N, C-alpha and C positions, 0 to 999 in steps of 0.2 A: 502384434507387429508395432515396431517403434514409430511414433508419430513423424519424426524427422525423416525416416526412411520412406514412409508413405508420401510425405510432402515432396521429397526428392524425386521419387518415381513419377508422381503426378506432374511435377514441373518439367521433367524430362520428356514425358509424353506430349505435354502442351507445346514445348519448344519444337519438337519434331513435327507436330501438326502445323504449327506456324510456318515452318520452313516449307512444308509440302503445299500448304494452301497459297502461300505467297508465290510459289513457283507456278501455280495455276492462275491465280487471279487475286489481287489484293482485296477485292470485295467479297471473295468466297468465304462463307461462314461454315464452320464444322462443329457439330455437337458431339460431345463424348458421352457414351453410355458406359458406365463402369460395371463390368460383369462380375458379380459377387460369388459365382458358382463355388469356388474352393476357399473362400475367405470367411472370416468371422463377422458376427454382428458388430463387435467392437470396432473392427477395421472399417466397416461401412459407416459407423457413427463418426469415426475420426475423419474419414474422407469427406463426409458431409460438412464437418466443422472446418475443413480446408477449402470449402467452396464447391465441391462436386454435388450436383443436384439430381442427375438422372442415373438410375441403377437398373441393371437388367438381370433376370434369372432365366435359366434354361428349363426349369421344371415348375409346374404349377404348385406342387406341394411346398417347395422351398419358397416360392414367391408368396404364397399364402402365409406361411409361418413368419417370414421376415417382415412383410408389410404389416402384420399384426404386432410383432415385437417393436417395430419402429413407427408405430402409428402416430406418435407425437411429433414426428418430423415430416414436413410437407415434401416428401420425396416423390420424384416423378418415376414411377415404376414401369419398366418395359418387360413384357414377356417375349423372349427371343428364341425359345426352343420350340420344337415340334409339339403340337397340341393334339392329344388323343381325344376322340369325340366324347368319351365318357368323362372327360375333365372339363368340358365346356362350361357347365354350370358353376363349377368351382372357380374358374377363371373370371366369370362374369360377376361373381360375388366380390372379387378383389377390386374390380373396376380399374384395371391398369390404364396408364396414360396411352400406351401403344402396344398393340400385339404385332410383332414384326414378322411372324412366320405363318402367314395365311398361305398354305402351300397347294391348295386345289380348289376348284369350283365346288366340289362336293362338300368340303369343309365349310366353305362360305355359306352354302345353303343350310347346313346344320346350325351354324352360328346365327344366321339370320332368323331361323325359326325360334331359337331360344331367346334371342334379343327382342324379337317382336312380342313374344309371350311375356317378357319382363318389362316391356316398354322402355328398353334401354338402347343405347347406341354404343359402338366400340370403334375406336380409330385403329386401322390396320395397315400393314404393308403387305403387298403380294410378294411372296417369295418366288424368285426365278432361279431355276437351276441352269445358270448360264454356262457352267463348265460341262454340262450334260454328263454328270457322274452318277452312277447307280447308287452310290452311298449317300447322295444328297437328296433332300426333299425339294419340292418346288415345281413350278410349271415350266414346260419347255419354252425357250426364248421365242420360237416361231409362233407360238399361240398365245404368248403372254399378253400382248396388247388386246387381243380379242377377249380373253378371259377377264382381264382387268375391266374392260368396258361392260362386259356381261354382268359382272358382280355389281358395278356401279348402277346398272339399270335394274337388276332384279333383287338386289339386297339393300333396301333403303336404310336399314339400321346399321349398316357397316359404312364407316367413313374411310374410304380408301385415300391414304395420304401419299402413296408412292410405292416404291419397290425395295426389296432387300435381296441380296445374294451373298453367297460365300465364295471366296476366290477358289480357283482351281487348286486341288490338292496335288502340288507338284513342286519339284525343285527348279523347274524351268520358269524363270521370271516372265518370259514372253508369254507362256501359257496362262499364267496368273493374270498378266496384264490384259490379254485377249478376253478373258472371262469378265474382267471389270469393264472393259470397253463395250462388250456386248450388252451388259446391264445398263451402262450409262446411255447407250443409244436408245434403248427401250424407254428409259426414264425421260429422255429428251422428247420423244414422241408423245409421252403421256402428260407432259407439263400443260399442254393446252386443255387437258381433261382434269386439271386440278392437282396433279402430282407435284409435291414440293419436297419430298424426302427421298433421297437415294442412299440407302444404308448399305455400305460396303466397307470391308476392312476390319481385321481383328489384330491382335498383338503382333502377329508375324508379318502382316502385309498392309497395315493401315496407311503408311506413307505413300505407297504405290496406289492404293485405292483412292486417296485424296487427289493425287495427281491425275487420276482418271475421272474425277468429278464427284466422288463421294462427299456427302455433306453430313453424314452421321457414321461414327465409328464405334465398334463394340470392343472395348478394351478390358481384358481381365488380367492375365499374368504380368504384363508390363507394368501394371500398377500394384498388384497385390503380392508379387513374389520378390524375394530378396535377390535383386539383380546385380549385386556387387560382384 
């Protein structure tokens, strides 16, 4: 992909984020995680040279391969997809900066056992299924605070830094907004327990997510596709 097109796409995303965050609060800061799922190593290198530092992958295998190929760059890697229990050891070998999709207490217990064994710790976000959709992973909003606190208490090797959710899969903007607002209310409650990341918003809905309080967005196609 042409460097100038990548620059243009990134600038466009940054400009839209600026508008959305200023509409919320001029002191609000938003981090971009560029999702490399369908792009090439070369495009990731180019984007890094343009100043992007955090990159996310949906699959452990691809994260492992790319973090190895790009080991000379101090990239902040995020695992943003569902983690199967048989891939936990592989993920821990990679040592990502953040695992965004801790979607159950059961997974937390499995992770904790492996982390304790390796004398490692891992920063995570609890995934909340705020839209209550069967196709999405995550804990139910009603029990999310309780589960968050339970993980904090029983899993000392997991550093819970906040929560993540995916907006409602709908053409109804109000539905999507409601799902983001639900997530943000949970995040607000958990701030007194050390939560500092509210990860909401992808290419199709990140502006709305920021207006609802998101401070981390996961952007793939808006950066890596030819959007002319």
